[in-house]
Every structure is written in structure tokens, then in C-alpha cells.
C-alpha positions in Angstrom: -72.9 45.1 1.9 -73.3 48.7 3.0 -76.6 50.3 2.2 -78.0 53.7 3.3 -81.7 54.1 2.7 -84.4 56.6 3.6 -87.4 55.6 5.6 -89.6 58.7 6.1 -87.9 61.0 8.5 -85.2 58.4 9.3 -82.2 57.1 7.6 -81.1 53.5 7.9 -77.6 52.1 7.6 -77.2 48.4 7.0 -73.6 47.5 7.3 -71.4 44.7 8.5 -69.6 45.0 11.9 -66.8 47.5 12.0 -64.9 48.2 15.3 -65.3 52.0 14.8 -68.9 52.1 13.6 -70.6 52.3 17.0 -68.5 55.3 18.1 -69.0 57.1 14.8 -72.8 56.4 14.8 -73.2 57.6 18.4 -71.6 60.9 17.5 -74.5 61.4 15.1 -77.1 60.2 17.7 -77.6 57.0 15.8 -79.3 54.0 17.3 -78.7 50.3 16.6 -82.0 48.5 16.1 -80.7 45.0 15.4 -79.4 43.2 12.4 -82.7 43.4 10.5 -82.9 47.3 10.6 -79.3 48.3 11.4 -78.4 51.8 12.5 -81.0 54.5 12.4 -80.3 58.3 12.1 -82.3 61.5 11.6 -82.7 61.9 7.8 -81.0 65.3 8.0 -77.7 63.4 8.8 -77.5 61.7 5.4 -74.4 63.6 4.3 -72.6 62.7 7.5 -73.7 59.0 7.4 -72.5 58.7 3.9 -69.2 60.3 5.0 -68.9 57.6 7.7 -69.4 54.9 5.0 -66.7 56.5 2.9 -64.2 56.8 5.7 -64.8 53.2 7.1 -65.4 51.2 3.9 -64.7 53.5 1.0 -68.3 53.5 -0.3 -71.2 55.9 -0.4 -73.9 53.4 0.7 -75.8 53.3 -2.6 -77.2 49.9 -3.8 -75.3 50.4 -7.1 -71.9 50.5 -5.3 -72.8 47.3 -3.4 -73.8 45.5 -6.6 -70.6 46.3 -8.6 -67.9 44.2 -6.9 -64.4 43.0 -7.6 -61.9 40.6 -6.1 -58.7 42.0 -4.7 -55.4 40.2 -4.5 -53.1 41.8 -1.9 -49.5 41.1 -1.0 -48.0 42.4 2.3 -44.5 43.5 1.5 -41.5 44.4 3.6 -42.6 48.0 3.8 -45.5 47.2 6.1 -45.5 48.4 9.7 -47.8 48.3 12.7 -49.3 51.8 12.0 -50.6 50.5 8.7 -53.5 48.1 9.2 -51.8 44.8 8.9 -51.6 44.6 12.7 -54.2 45.2 15.3 -55.2 43.2 18.4 -56.9 39.8 17.9 -58.6 41.1 14.8 -56.7 42.3 11.7 -58.7 44.9 9.6 -58.1 46.6 6.3 -60.5 49.2 5.1 -63.5 47.9 7.0 -62.9 44.3 6.1 -61.7 41.7 8.6 -58.6 40.1 7.1 -58.0 37.6 9.9 -58.8 36.9 13.6 -57.2 35.0 16.4 -59.8 33.1 18.3 -59.3 32.7 22.0 -58.9 30.7 24.2 -57.9 28.0 21.6 -55.4 30.5 19.9 -56.6 29.6 16.4 -56.0 32.2 13.7 -58.4 32.1 10.8 -59.2 34.3 7.7 -62.0 36.8 7.7 -65.2 36.3 5.7 -64.5 36.4 1.9 -60.7 36.2 2.5 -58.5 33.4 1.1 -54.8 33.1 1.8 -52.8 32.1 -1.2 -49.3 32.4 0.2 -48.5 32.5 3.9 -51.0 32.6 6.7 -52.0 35.1 9.4 -49.9 34.7 12.5 -50.5 35.6 16.2 -48.1 36.8 18.9 -49.2 36.3 22.5 -48.1 38.5 25.4 -48.8 38.6 29.0 -52.3 37.9 30.2 -53.2 36.3 26.8 -52.8 39.7 25.0 -52.9 38.7 21.3 -51.7 40.5 18.2 -52.7 39.1 14.8 -50.3 40.0 12.0 -49.1 39.2 8.4 -45.6 38.3 7.5 -43.9 39.9 4.6 -44.8 38.2 1.3 -48.2 37.0 2.6 -50.7 37.0 -0.3 -54.5 36.9 0.1 -57.6 37.6 -1.9 -60.7 39.5 -0.8 -64.0 38.7 -2.6 -67.0 40.9 -3.2 -65.2 44.2 -2.5 -67.2 47.1 -4.0 -65.4 48.6 -7.0 -66.0 52.0 -5.5 -63.8 51.0 -2.5 -60.7 50.2 -4.6 -59.1 53.7 -4.2 -59.5 53.4 -0.4 -57.7 50.0 -0.5 -55.0 51.4 -2.8 -54.4 54.3 -0.5 -54.2 52.0 2.6 -51.8 49.5 0.9 -49.6 52.1 -0.9 -46.0 51.4 0.0 -47.0 48.5 2.4 -48.0 46.0 -0.2 -49.3 45.5 -3.7 -52.9 45.3 -4.9 -54.3 43.7 -8.0 -58.0 44.2 -9.0 -60.0 41.5 -10.9 
């Protein structure tokens, strides 16, 4: 759940981990104050903080957006490629959601939170010095629960010719 709220002269962003959030927040002089509070910004940065929410998760940070959720069914097709977001290091991300992760040192690949694989499973390739790449094979089908309806266009744009997306 991604929520932006005003607290006097400060703006708080409560959001799940995203690998790019720290760098984006620091550009706006944000400070992380722990899981309870989240990221804190000067209230004058509201527009920019909401823009970060849009670019990373496809939402505006309102409670209404967080409350209206859907389940997505996504199939990776033969048009996918590494520049898309089906591949990325040990963690596989799509629009701010962790699809799968390869856990080291046991080399176990598991789904992300709220993700269920219906056909196929995430895979891992291992290189030198235990470098790992988590990926999806063509035809892999998975569901993502509790995706804000507002984020659907972001997912559609990301998947485009690299897969199919069904909203329920």
C-alpha cells in the first residue's frame, strides 16, 4: 500500500520497498524514519513525491487508490526481452512489485508477495562469483493480488508487446 499523507509541514510516504525509492527520495531531500513512519519530505514537495509514486508504482498515493484493488493475470510471451522488466539481478520486478527473487546462498527461487505462478516458474541463471539473474520463460503465467486499479495502465504499458495482461 502506497499512501502519501500530510503531517503539519511534513509529508509522509508509506510504501513497500522498491529498489529505486531511496535514490529518488534522496533527490528530494527525503529521510527514512523507519517502517512506522516511512519517508518524510518537506510538504512543499507533494507534487514531486506523488510523481515518484506514479513513476514507480503507477499510483498517486491517495487512500482511495490503495483501497480499490484488482488481481492481474500476466503471461510472459516470446516478445519479452531483458530490457523489459522480466529480468533483473536476483530480484525480478514489474511496476514496483517483486515478481520473484532468487535467495542466496541456497539458490532457491520463490514468488514475490501476492504473486502466484499458474504456469511455469521463475528461473535463475548463475554466473561467475555467484552472480544471479532471475527470469521468466516464455509462456509463464502468474497472478498478482491487491494491485491498485489506478496502476493498471502502468502495468499495461510495461507489458505491452512482452506479454498479456488480464484484469479481474
